[in-house]
Structure formats: C-alpha cells, structure tokens
C-alpha positions, 0 to 999 in steps of 0.5 A, a space after each residue: 524479479 517483482 517484489 511480493 508485498 502482501 497487505 494487511 488492512 486493519 479495522 478494530 484490530 482485525 484483518 479485513 478487506 474492502 471492495 473499491 475502498 467502500 467501508 460498507 463492503 468490508 469482510 473480516 478474514 482474521 481476528 489475529 493480524 500478527 499470526 497472519 503476518 508471521 505466516 507470511 514471513 514463514 513462507 519467505 515474504 520480507 515486506 508487509 503493507 499495513 493499512 490502518 483503515 480506522 486511521 484513514 477514516 478518522 484522519 489520525 493514526 489509530 491501530 499503532 498497537 497492531 503495528 507494534 505487535 507485528 513489528 515485535 513478532 516478526 522481522 518484516 519490513 513494514 510500510 504503514 499507511 492510513 490516517 497519517 496527517 501530523 508530525 506526531 502521527 509519523 513519530 508514533 508510526 516509526 516508534 511502533 515499528 514502521 520501516 516506511 510510511 505511505 502518505 497519500 491524502 496528506 500529499 494532496 491536502 498539505 503538500 508543505 507538510 508531506 514535502 517536509 517529511 520527505 526532507 526530514 526522513 528521506 526518500 527511503 522512508 517516505 512512500 507516495 500513495 497515488 490512489 486513482 479513479 478514472 485517472 484522477 487522484 482520490 483521497 481520505 480513504 478514497 471517499 473524496 475525488 480530486 481534479 489532479 491527474 495521476 501522472 501530474 501528481 507523481 511528477 510533482 513529487 518525483 521532482 521533490 525526490 520521491 522514489 517509491 510510489 504505491 499506485 492503486 487503481 481504485 476501480 479494481 481494488 478488491 474486485 479480483 478483476 486483474 491489475 491495471 497493467 496498461 496504467 502501470 506501463 504508462 506510468 513507468 514509461 514516463 518515470 522509468 526510475 520510479 520504484 512503482 508498487 502496483 496495487 489493486 485487482 490482483 486475482 492470481 499468481 498469473 496476474 503477478 507474473 504479467 506485472 513482472 513481465 511488464 517490469 513493474 518493480 513490486 506488487 501489493 495484493 490482499 484479497 486474492 490471498 484471503 479468498 484462497 486464489 494465492 496460497 502461502 506456498 505460491 508465494 514461497 515458490 515464486 522466487 525459486 
C-alpha cells in the first residue's frame, strides 16, 4: 500500500504552495503550519514532507523554528528539505526535529559533501531529491536547469547507497494535472528496489490510487489537499 505523505511548504513561517516552483506564483493557505501538521496526524498520517522554501532560495536553512515547533507538537516522521548546503545546516535540521533530510541541489553541486552525509548518517536519514524538468535534473528551487538526466542522476547515488528518492516532475508540480505515472514506472523498472516517493501533479485520491496500482511506494501531495480536492477524511479512510 502506498504511503501518503502530505507536504507543508514554508515561506515566512506560513504554509504556502507554488506552481511549477515559481516563487512569483505562491499562495498562502495557512498562517499556522503547526495546526496543519497536527490535523494531518489526527487523521492518521504518520509522515510529513516539510520544505523550507525560504531556505531553498537563500541556500541555507531558514525556517528551522517552524520545523522545531511541528516536531515538538506532533510525533510525525518529518523529512525536511530546502536550502541544506552545509554540515551546519544538516546539524540544525536534525537538532530541530527532522527524522530525515532531503538533498537535491547539493547532490548536484557538491557531490563529495552529499556523499559524505550519506556515509555519516546512513541511507535511512538521507533522501535524494531528484527534481526533473523534461527528463533533466533542476536545482536551486528549480530555478536552474542541468544537462544531467534523471535516471543517470539516480543511478549515481543508488551506486553510493541511496535507497529513498523523492522524484518531482516540475512541469506538473502544483498544476493538479495528474502525476507522471509513466515516468515513475520507468524509474522503478530500472531501479526496482528504490523507495520512490512520487511528487508533483496529484489532483485527487484517484491519482493516488493509480500510483498505488503502479506500485509506487509513496506519494507527496500538497495543493490537492489545500484546494479541497483531497480531504482529511479521505486520508483517514484510505488505509481502511
């Protein structure tokens, strides 16, 4: 059964969503991310994807106080990402309650450092963020493209021990147009042991069921919930 992982994206301590990673197309959904996280937990959710969008833009951790507040108010397993560029950023994230961290841009720009984190903390603590546009990896809050293919990028790090990857199709993120099921199926065909976390485009519980049918291990969703297409009750009932 696919794991449901709702997302909370933070700008200025508030819960927001972007469309296709565009900071100029942000919408605030909640002034209180802690209450949002508690609502998820109250309806059976065990894990949260928390993204520091200020950090992603600033290239260092910014919203660690929000992370700490959610971690202290809930028992959610929090994977945290956005702007983690230094050993100190990682220390701050874990000290403030992150169970796991996601590194995307750093895995492109500083392979040696990201590989060192993987060695130091282990594959259970380090998630590879593989954000792709037209099959190519994008970095720094999706503001910059690269020439590296998605599957080559994943292969490089599975060879180093990575076991969990968040794969986001940027073109679909925040657009509510359905997930890139064919893309995820292709990735899983090549990497059958990968714990692939699909992200981007989920518009409804039906989309999540299709991902489940495609044997995708986990799914991150945000806008579909915040726009009312997926309810807390839907999440609660999913595993029943």
